[in-house]
N, C-alpha and C positions, 0 to 999 in steps of 0.2 A: 306851834300851831295855836290859834285862837281857841279860847274854851268853848265846847259844843254849843251853849246857848247864845254865844255872839254870833254864829252864822245865822241861827234862825233869826235873830234880832235884825240883822241886815237884810235878810230876805222878806221878812214883813214890812220893813220900811221901804225897800224897793217896791213891793206890790202895792203898797199904799200910794207911791209916786204913780204907778201905772194906772190908778184908779181915780186919780184927781181930774175932776170934771174942768175942762176947757170950754167955757160958755161962748167965748169969742169964737172959737172953732166951729161949734155948733151954728152959730150965726153965719159964718163964713162958707162953710160946705154943707150945711144941711144936717138933720138930725140922723138920717140913716148912714151918711159917709161918716160922720163923727162917732157914731155907735160902733160902726165897722172897726174903724181904727182902735177905739177903746177894747173891744172884744178880742180883736186879733192880737192886741199888745200884751193882752193878759192870758193869751194862750186859748181862747175859744175859737169856735168855727162859726161862719155864719153863711147862710143860704139865701140867694135872692130870688125874689118873684119871677117866675117864667124859667129859672134855671135849675137843673138837676145837681150840679157840681156844689161842693162845699169849699168856699173860699176860706183857706188856711194860711196863706202867704201874704204877710202884712204889705212887703215890697210889690206883691203882684195885685194889689187892690186894682179893680177896674176903674178905668177913667171915662169920661164922658160928661154930658150935661149933668148940671146939678139935679138931683132927684130921679135920676134914671134907673139907679139900682136902689130897691126897696128891700130892706131885710124882712124875710118870711119866716126863718127859723134860725135859732140859736142853739149850738151844742157847746155847752160850757163844761164839757168833762175835763177834769184835772186842771182846770183853769184857776186863776188867782183873783176872779172878778169877787168885789166886796161891795157892801153897802154904800161905800163912798162913791162909787161909779154909777150908782143906779139913776142918777139924774140923767144920764144918756138914754135911758130907755123912754123918757117922757114923750117925745117926738115921734116915736115909732108907732106907725098905724097900720102896718100889715104883717105883723108878727102872729103867726098862728100856732107855732110850736116852740118850746123851750126844754131843753134837757140839762138838768144841773146833776152831774155825778161826779163824785169825789172831789167836791169843791170844798176845802177846809174853811173858807171865809165865809160860806153861806150860813146864815143863822136866822133866827125867828124874825128878825127885823127885816133882813132882806126879803122874805117871803110877804111880810105885811106890806113893805113898800112896793113889792111887785103887784100885790092885790089892789093897791091904792092908785096905781097908774092907770088913768082914765082910758087911754088908748088901749093897753092891755086888756081892759075890762071888756072891751068891745071884740077886740080882734083875736084874743088867745084862745085855742081850742085844745091843745094838747099840752101836757105838762108833766114831765118825769122827773122825780127827785130820788136819786140813788146814792146811797153812801155817803152822806152828807152829815157828819156826826154831831153837828152843832145844831141839827134841827130838833124840835120837839112839837108836842100837841099843840102848843099855842101858835106856832107858825104854820102848821097845816091847817088848823081851824081858821086862820086869818086869810086864807084862800077863798073863802066863801064870797068874797067881793068880785071874783072873777065870773061873772053871771053867764057868760057865754062858753065857759070851760065845758068840753065835751067829755074829755078823758084824762084821767089823773093817776100815774102809777107811782107807788110809793115802795121802795125797797132798802133793805138794810139801814135802817134809821133807828139806832139804838136810843135815841132820845124820846122816841114815841113810846110813852108808857101806858096809855090808855086807848089802844087800838080801836076797840068797839065803839067806845064813847066818841072818839074823834070822827070815826067813819060815819057814825049815825048824824053827828051835828053838821057835816058836810052834805051828807045826801039830803038832808032835810032843807038845807038852803039852797042846794042845787040839784033838784030831782031828776033833771036829764043827764047827771054827771054818771058817766062809768068809772067807777073806783075800782082799781086794782091794787091789791096789798100782797106784798111779798115781806112781810115782817115777822119776826120771832115773838 
């Protein structure tokens, strides 16, 4: 058997491959289709505008005219999405909710990148960050650029050390934000 660390290294490498951005693919099929492929490849789910059902099967991605299916929601629970793939989010104009739960590769830089994505600054209304152990106060504070964010749920984030200060900074920057904290 290979040493324990060797398996972890292999999975990290494979996950990095899954997160590599294919800019030609984005041009060829459009941002929503390319992002759907990335998210599903990494184990996340997507829901399209006008549909209730979550898409979870990569081989079952809907076909049709380019631009027909617009991503409205992303559920990245236990997915391997990482910073490297976040360029796929740039062209998404209709995402209103994102859930990041038990995402081992989500860290402060990811949240900062999310917050700096112009289309998400306009469209994102709800964000849930749960059990992402690499997120700290710095990453949460970076979310202040999501100016239309209405609801933020934070739970089981051991990297949050200054809960009150972080909450205060966010509330000052986003006065209409409903912030729900379930932090120790």
